[in-house]
C-alpha positions in Angstrom: 2.9 -11.3 -11.0 0.8 -10.9 -14.2 -2.5 -9.0 -14.2 -4.9 -9.4 -17.1 -8.1 -7.4 -17.5 -10.9 -9.7 -18.6 -13.2 -7.7 -20.7 -15.9 -10.4 -21.3 -15.7 -14.0 -20.0 -13.2 -16.4 -18.4 -13.8 -20.1 -17.8 -12.1 -21.9 -15.0 -12.3 -25.7 -15.7 -12.0 -28.7 -13.5 -11.3 -27.0 -10.1 -12.3 -28.2 -6.7 -14.6 -25.3 -5.5 -14.4 -24.7 -1.8 -17.6 -23.2 -0.6 -17.4 -22.2 3.1 -20.8 -20.7 3.0 -22.4 -24.1 2.5 -19.6 -26.2 4.0 -19.0 -28.2 0.8 -16.3 -28.9 -1.8 -17.4 -29.8 -5.3 -15.6 -30.4 -8.6 -17.0 -28.1 -11.2 -16.3 -25.6 -13.9 -16.9 -21.9 -13.1 -17.7 -19.3 -15.7 -17.3 -15.6 -15.0 -18.8 -13.0 -17.3 -18.5 -9.3 -16.9 -17.1 -9.7 -13.4 -19.9 -11.9 -12.1 -20.3 -15.7 -11.8 -22.6 -16.8 -14.6 -22.4 -20.6 -14.3 -21.1 -23.3 -11.9 -21.6 -26.7 -13.5 -19.9 -30.0 -13.9 -19.0 -29.4 -17.5 -19.2 -26.1 -19.3 -18.2 -26.1 -23.0 -15.0 -24.2 -23.7 -16.8 -22.5 -26.6 -18.6 -20.3 -24.0 -15.4 -18.3 -23.3 -12.3 -17.2 -25.3 -10.3 -17.3 -22.0 -10.1 -20.8 -20.6 -8.0 -21.8 -17.6 -7.4 -25.4 -16.8 -7.5 -25.8 -13.0 -7.4 -29.6 -12.7 -5.8 -30.3 -9.3 -6.4 -26.8 -8.0 -9.0 -25.4 -5.6 -11.0 -22.2 -5.9 -12.0 -20.3 -2.7 -13.6 -17.0 -1.9 -10.9 -14.2 -1.8 -9.1 -14.2 1.5 -9.5 -11.4 4.1 -6.8 -10.1 6.4 -8.0 -8.1 9.4 -4.6 -6.8 10.5 -2.0 -5.2 8.1 0.3 -2.3 8.3 0.6 -0.5 5.0 2.5 2.5 6.5 1.0 5.1 4.3 0.8 8.0 5.0 4.1 8.8 6.6 6.3 5.7 6.3 6.3 5.1 2.6 10.0 4.0 2.7 8.7 0.8 4.3 5.5 0.2 2.4 2.8 2.0 0.5 -0.8 1.1 -0.1 0.2 0.1 -3.7 3.0 -2.2 -2.6 1.0 -3.6 0.3 -1.9 -4.5 -2.1 0.6 -6.2 -4.3 1.8 -8.3 -1.4 -1.8 -9.0 -0.4 -2.6 -10.3 -3.9 0.5 -12.6 -3.7 -1.0 -14.1 -0.6 -4.5 -14.6 -2.0 -6.1 -11.7 -0.1 -8.7 -9.5 -1.8 -9.7 -7.5 1.3 -7.5 -6.1 4.1 -7.9 -3.9 7.1 -5.0 -1.5 7.7 -4.0 -0.3 11.1 -3.8 3.4 12.1 -0.1 3.6 13.2 0.7 5.9 10.3 1.9 9.5 10.4 -0.4 11.2 10.7 -2.4 8.6 12.5 -5.8 7.5 11.0 -7.7 9.6 13.6 -9.8 11.9 11.5 -12.3 11.8 8.6 -9.8 13.2 6.1 -7.2 10.4 6.7 -9.9 7.8 6.5 -10.9 9.3 3.1 -7.3 9.3 2.1 -7.0 5.6 2.6 -10.1 4.9 0.5 -9.0 7.3 -2.3 -5.5 6.0 -2.4 -6.7 2.4 -2.7 -9.6 3.1 -5.1 -7.8 1.7 -8.2 -6.2 -1.3 -6.5 -7.5 -4.8 -7.0 -7.6 -5.2 -3.2 -10.3 -3.6 -1.0 -8.5 -1.7 1.7 -10.5 -0.8 4.8 -9.1 1.6 7.4 -9.1 0.9 11.1 -9.2 4.2 12.9 -7.4 5.2 16.1 -9.0 5.0 19.5 -7.2 8.1 20.7 -6.0 11.2 18.9 -2.6 10.6 17.5 -2.7 7.2 19.3 -1.4 9.0 22.5 -4.0 7.5 24.8 -5.0 10.9 26.1 -8.1 12.0 24.2 -10.7 9.9 22.5 -11.2 10.3 18.7 -14.5 11.3 17.2 -15.4 7.6 16.9 -19.0 8.1 15.5 -17.7 10.4 12.8 -14.9 8.0 11.9 -17.3 5.1 11.6 -19.6 7.2 9.4 -16.5 8.0 7.2 -16.0 4.2 6.7 -13.7 3.0 9.5 -14.4 -0.6 10.2 -12.9 -0.8 13.7 -10.9 1.2 16.3 -7.4 0.5 17.6 -4.2 2.3 18.8 -2.3 -0.7 17.6 1.2 -0.8 18.8 0.3 1.5 21.6 -1.8 -0.2 24.3 -4.7 1.8 25.8 -3.5 1.8 29.3 -6.2 4.1 30.8 -9.1 1.9 31.8 -11.6 4.8 31.6 -10.6 5.5 28.0 -11.0 1.8 27.2 -14.4 1.9 28.8 -15.5 4.9 26.8 -14.2 3.3 23.6 -16.2 0.2 24.3 -19.3 2.2 25.0 -18.9 3.8 21.6 -18.5 0.3 20.0 -22.2 -0.2 20.8 -23.2 3.0 19.1 -21.0 2.5 16.0 -21.3 -1.3 15.7 -17.5 -1.5 15.2 -15.2 -3.6 17.4 -12.5 -2.1 19.6 -9.0 -3.7 19.2 -6.5 -3.0 22.0 -2.8 -4.0 21.6 -2.7 -6.4 24.5 0.5 -5.6 26.3 0.9 -4.0 29.7 3.8 -1.6 29.1 5.1 -1.8 32.7 5.2 -5.6 32.6 6.6 -5.7 29.1 9.3 -3.2 30.1 12.3 -3.6 27.9 11.5 -7.1 26.9 12.8 -8.1 23.5 11.5 -11.7 23.3 9.4 -14.1 25.4 10.4 -14.3 29.0 11.3 -17.9 29.8 14.0 -20.5 29.6 15.4 -19.4 26.2 15.6 -15.7 27.1 17.4 -16.6 30.4 19.9 -18.8 28.5 20.5 -16.1 25.9 20.7 -13.3 28.4 18.0 -11.3 26.5 15.4 -9.2 28.4 12.1 -11.0 28.4 8.4 -10.0 27.9 6.3 -12.3 30.2 3.0 -13.9 29.1 1.2 -12.0 31.9 1.9 -8.7 30.1 -0.6 -9.8 27.5 -2.9 -11.8 29.7 -3.5 -9.0 32.3 -4.4 -6.5 29.5 -6.8 -9.0 27.9 -8.4 -9.9 31.2 -9.0 -6.2 32.0 -10.4 -5.5 28.6 -12.8 -8.5 28.8 -14.1 -7.4 32.2 -14.7 -3.9 30.8 -16.4 -5.2 27.7 -18.7 -7.4 29.8 -19.5 -4.5 32.1 -20.5 -2.1 29.3 -21.7 -4.9 26.9 -19.3 -3.6 24.2 -17.6 -5.4 21.3 -13.9 -6.3 21.8 -11.6 -7.9 19.3 -8.3 -9.4 20.7 -5.4 -9.0 18.2 -2.4 -11.4 17.7 -3.1 -13.8 20.5 0.2 -15.4 21.6 -0.2 -17.2 24.9 -2.0 -20.3 26.2 -3.4 -18.1 29.1 -4.9 -15.6 26.6 -6.6 -18.4 24.6 -8.2 -19.7 27.8 -9.3 -16.2 28.9 -11.0 -15.7 25.6 -12.6 -19.2 25.7 -14.1 -18.5 29.1 -15.3 -15.1 28.0 -17.1 -16.5 25.0 -18.7 -19.1 27.2 -20.0 -16.3 29.4 -21.5 -14.6 26.4 -19.1 -11.6 26.2 -19.0 -10.1 22.7 -15.4 -11.0 22.0 -13.6 -12.2 18.9 -9.9 -13.0 18.4 -7.2 -13.5 15.9 -3.9 -15.3 15.6 -1.0 -14.9 13.2 0.9 -17.6 11.2 4.2 -16.8 13.0 2.6 -17.5 16.4 1.4 -20.9 15.3 4.5 -21.7 13.3 7.5 -20.5 15.3 8.5 -20.5 19.0 11.0 -18.6 21.1 13.5 -21.2 20.1 13.9 -19.3 16.9 15.5 -16.5 18.8 18.6 -18.6 19.4 19.5 -17.4 15.9 19.6 -13.8 17.1 17.7 -13.0 13.8 15.9 -9.7 14.3 13.2 -10.8 11.8 11.9 -13.0 14.7 11.5 -9.9 17.0 7.8 -9.3 17.0 5.2 -7.8 19.4 3.8 -9.9 21.0 6.8 -12.1 21.0 7.2 -15.7 19.7 6.2 -17.8 22.7 6.7 -21.5 23.8 5.6 -24.7 22.2 2.9 -25.0 24.8 1.6 -21.6 23.7 1.8 -22.5 20.0 -0.2 -25.6 20.5 -2.8 -23.7 22.5 -3.2 -21.2 19.7 -3.8 -24.1 17.2 -6.4 -25.6 19.6 -8.1 -22.2 19.8 -8.3 -22.0 16.0 -9.7 -25.5 15.9 -12.4 -25.1 18.6 -13.6 -21.6 17.5 -12.0 -19.6 20.4 -9.9 -17.8 17.8 -12.0 -16.4 14.9 -9.5 -15.5 12.2 -6.0 -16.0 10.9 -4.4 -12.6 10.2 -0.8 -11.7 9.1 0.0 -8.6 11.2 2.0 -7.7 8.1 4.6 -5.2 9.4 7.2 -4.1 6.8 10.3 -2.3 7.9 13.2 -0.7 6.1 16.4 -2.9 6.1 18.4 -0.8 8.5 15.8 -1.2 11.3 15.9 -5.0 11.0 19.4 -6.0 10.0 20.8 -4.7 13.3 21.2 -5.9 16.9 18.0 -7.2 18.7 17.9 -4.2 21.1 17.9 -1.7 18.2 15.7 -3.6 15.8 12.0 -2.7 15.2 9.3 -5.1 16.1 7.4 -6.9 13.3 7.7 -9.1 10.2 6.0 -9.2 6.8 3.4 -11.9 6.4 1.0 -11.5 3.5 2.9 -13.6 1.0 3.5 -16.6 3.4 0.3 -16.8 5.4 -1.6 -19.4 3.4 1.5 -21.6 2.9 2.3 -21.5 6.6 -1.2 -22.5 7.5 -1.3 -25.3 5.0 2.1 -26.6 6.1 1.6 -26.3 9.9 -2.1 -26.8 10.3 -3.7 -28.7 7.4 -0.9 -31.1 6.4 -0.3 -31.9 10.0 -3.9 -32.8 10.5 -4.6 -30.0 13.0 -7.3 -28.4 10.7 -9.2 -29.5 7.7 -8.9 -27.4 4.5 -12.5 -26.2 5.0 -11.7 -25.1 8.6 -8.7 -23.1 7.3 -10.6 -21.5 4.5 -13.3 -20.4 6.9 -10.6 -18.8 9.1 -9.4 -16.8 6.1 -12.8 -15.9 4.6 -16.3 -16.0 6.2 -15.1 -15.8 9.8 -13.0 -12.6 9.5 -15.7 -11.1 7.3 -18.1 -11.6 10.2 -15.8 -10.0 12.7 -15.6 -6.7 10.7 -19.0 -6.9 9.0 -17.4 -7.0 5.6 -19.2 -8.3 2.5 -17.8 -11.4 1.1 -19.5 -12.4 -2.2 -20.7 -16.0 -2.0 -19.8 -18.6 -4.6 -23.0 -18.6 -6.5 -24.5 -17.5 -9.8 -25.2 -13.8 -10.1 -22.7 -12.8 -7.4 -19.5 -10.8 -8.0 -16.6 -13.1 -8.8 -14.0 -12.7 -6.0 -11.8 -15.8 -6.2 -8.5 -17.1 -4.9 -6.9 -20.1 -6.6 -4.7 -22.4 -4.6 -2.6 -25.6 -5.0 -2.8 -27.5 -1.7 -0.1 -29.9 -2.6 2.7 -27.9 -4.2 6.0 -28.0 -2.4 8.0 -24.8 -3.0 10.8 -22.8 -1.4 10.0 -19.2 -0.4 12.6 -16.7 -1.6 13.1 -13.0 -1.9 11.8 -13.2 -5.5 8.4 -14.2 -4.0 8.2 -11.0 -2.0 6.0 -8.3 -3.4 6.1 -6.0 -0.4 8.5 -3.1 -0.4 10.3 -4.7 2.6 11.9 -8.1 3.1 11.8 -8.6 6.8 10.7 -12.2 6.9 12.2 -15.1 8.9 10.8 -17.6 6.4 13.1 -16.8 3.5 14.5 -20.2 2.4 11.8 -22.2 4.1 10.0 -25.0 2.2 6.2 -25.0 2.2 3.5 -27.4 1.1 0.6 -25.4 -0.4 0.6 -22.2 -2.5 -1.5 -19.4 -3.8 -1.5 -19.7 -7.6 -3.8 -16.9 -8.7 -6.9 -14.7 -8.2 -9.8 -13.2 -10.0 -10.7 -9.8 -8.5 -12.4 -6.7 -9.9 -12.5 -8.1 -13.4 -8.8 -9.0 -13.5 -7.1 -12.5 -13.6 -3.9 -12.4 -11.6 -1.2 -15.2 -11.8 2.2 -15.7 -10.3 
């Protein structure tokens, strides 16, 4: 990864500019001066900038947004830090991310929210904290949600720890109306999940591995949707993994419930068949499901039931993943591979258009969290991701910028790659 501070101007020539704000793709040159877009024209003379980048055959999009990452700081810096997490984000084309509060201490007070902002202040990625719903994520006492929102928290979640108490969930959703921030509940009923290590079904039975049934997710989502409708609160459903969940969200949207949802690349790229490898990198929460579920998630992305593609980037130290399934931690890294997986499994298979994919990575997640995404027009801040939609490449450990390497996709061949970014006055290439 090379980062170059651009003190004056940089000219990107010959790119296809993907503008999701206006639903169009145009071939043009783009001139950035002093961090802002100065011109977008068919042919800008190279004499207008000392820095000229030939992007013939490439696309420029707005910087990607990831609503669901785990940067582990404070408390678990041996797995990831805000610095290394931002580095991984850049490698994936992301210029804005929202980090979950399952840190130590949890992001449950004004001081910890401020810590996240201060720690990320000099990074080229904007990092927005999601604050805890309950103090220390224990599900016992509500946090000071209004104060946390005032400090800059963009949403509330006890991610990794479901809010089991229905009254607490109701109170949190009541506060979502006051704060204007969505509530995100990790959708797993603990009693139904029990000691499940993978999806409950034919594969888990054949392997003799304890299963986590789809209804563990669906029952929690159904409950939360009913509460959200009752109080007219804002609910965001994380990492949707089952066909039943997609249908519940679809029906809720049709009823006018204020619900949004997200899905991860691993849930639309892999199934529980992967677990026949006994690779703990495939152990995630919620688990990899069936082909029917995978196809339902893709259909949900296509028809607007699911609003955003997120990574659920979850780094872990090596000894917690290179072990037996029962001892391994849940989660995989995902920032570096998200775009390539989406291109390979969604766009090049004809499931989504390139424009539909870019919307799921930019304007749609921005709307979910009320984040500002600079439009691609003259006078706006330049916040750009550069992609090659047709480059075949093999993902290896050398392409990982995270502090951790827990990915099931090492050695996989992808079609589509992030090639660079322009963010905060810097041109980044790989």
